[in-house]
C-alpha positions as CSV (number, residue, x, y, z in Angstrom):
1,M,1.3,-9.1,18.9
2,S,-1.5,-6.5,19.4
3,D,-3.4,-5.0,16.6
4,Q,-3.1,-1.6,18.4
5,I,0.5,-1.2,17.0
6,D,0.6,1.4,14.2
7,K,1.3,-0.4,10.9
8,S,1.8,0.7,7.3
9,V,2.2,-1.2,4.1
10,A,3.1,0.4,0.8
11,I,2.2,-1.1,-2.6
12,K,3.4,-0.3,-6.1
13,Y,1.8,-1.0,-9.4
14,G,2.4,1.4,-12.3
15,D,4.8,-0.4,-14.7
16,L,4.5,-3.8,-13.0
17,K,2.3,-6.7,-14.2
18,T,0.8,-7.1,-10.7
19,P,0.9,-4.9,-7.6
20,K,3.8,-5.6,-5.1
21,V,4.4,-4.8,-1.5
22,V,7.4,-2.4,-1.5
23,A,7.5,-1.2,2.1
24,K,6.2,-2.3,5.5
25,A,6.6,-0.6,8.8
26,R,5.4,-0.7,12.5
27,G,5.3,1.8,15.3
28,E,7.4,4.9,14.9
29,Y,8.6,3.6,11.5
30,S,5.0,3.5,10.3
31,S,4.6,7.2,11.0
32,M,7.9,7.9,9.2
33,L,6.8,5.8,6.2
34,R,3.5,7.8,5.9
35,E,5.4,11.1,6.3
36,K,7.7,10.1,3.4
37,A,4.7,9.2,1.3
38,K,3.2,12.7,2.0
39,E,6.5,14.3,1.0
40,L,6.4,12.4,-2.3
41,N,2.7,13.2,-2.8
42,I,1.7,9.5,-2.6
43,P,-1.9,9.0,-1.6
44,I,-2.5,7.4,1.8
45,L,-5.5,5.3,2.7
46,R,-5.9,3.8,6.2
47,D,-7.5,0.4,6.0
48,P,-6.5,-1.7,9.0
49,Q,-8.0,-4.9,7.6
50,L,-6.1,-4.7,4.4
51,T,-2.9,-3.8,6.2
52,R,-3.2,-6.9,8.4
53,L,-3.6,-9.0,5.2
54,L,-0.8,-7.4,3.4
55,E,1.7,-7.4,6.2
56,D,2.1,-11.2,5.7
57,V,3.2,-10.6,2.1
58,E,7.0,-10.6,1.6
59,M,8.7,-7.5,0.3
60,E,8.8,-7.3,-3.5
61,Q,6.3,-10.1,-3.7
62,D,3.1,-9.9,-5.8
63,I,-0.1,-9.2,-4.0
64,P,-2.0,-12.5,-3.5
65,E,-4.7,-13.1,-6.1
66,D,-7.4,-13.1,-3.5
67,L,-6.6,-9.5,-2.6
68,F,-6.5,-8.2,-6.2
69,E,-10.0,-6.8,-6.1
70,M,-9.5,-4.9,-2.9
71,V,-6.1,-3.6,-4.0
72,A,-7.5,-2.7,-7.5
73,I,-10.2,-0.5,-5.9
74,I,-7.5,1.4,-3.8
75,L,-5.2,1.8,-6.8
76,A,-8.0,3.1,-8.9
77,W,-8.8,5.7,-6.2
78,A,-5.1,6.7,-5.9
79,Y,-4.8,7.1,-9.7
80,W,-8.1,9.1,-9.8
81,L,-6.7,11.4,-7.1
82,K,-3.6,12.1,-9.2
83,D,-5.7,12.3,-12.4
84,K,-3.6,9.6,-14.0
85,S,-3.8,6.0,-15.2
86,P,-1.4,3.1,-14.4
87,S,0.4,3.6,-17.7
88,Q,1.3,7.3,-17.1
């Protein structure tokens, strides 16, 4: 499958012990997922490398430990944008 296909992966943390993959989409559905995120005021970051790594993670499964640092940086950025912390 070509890497030119539009892909999106959504992660959740907040009240969870570890971040989880909560949504994945390709093609037209990827655009729809991003539009829904915008409607819900959820920060969006485009990172094709991380998306490729996360698309292999099953839905509702914890983020693999080797991706914690990369995901933690993105989550910190998202919380900073919303002027919040994970416990809020």
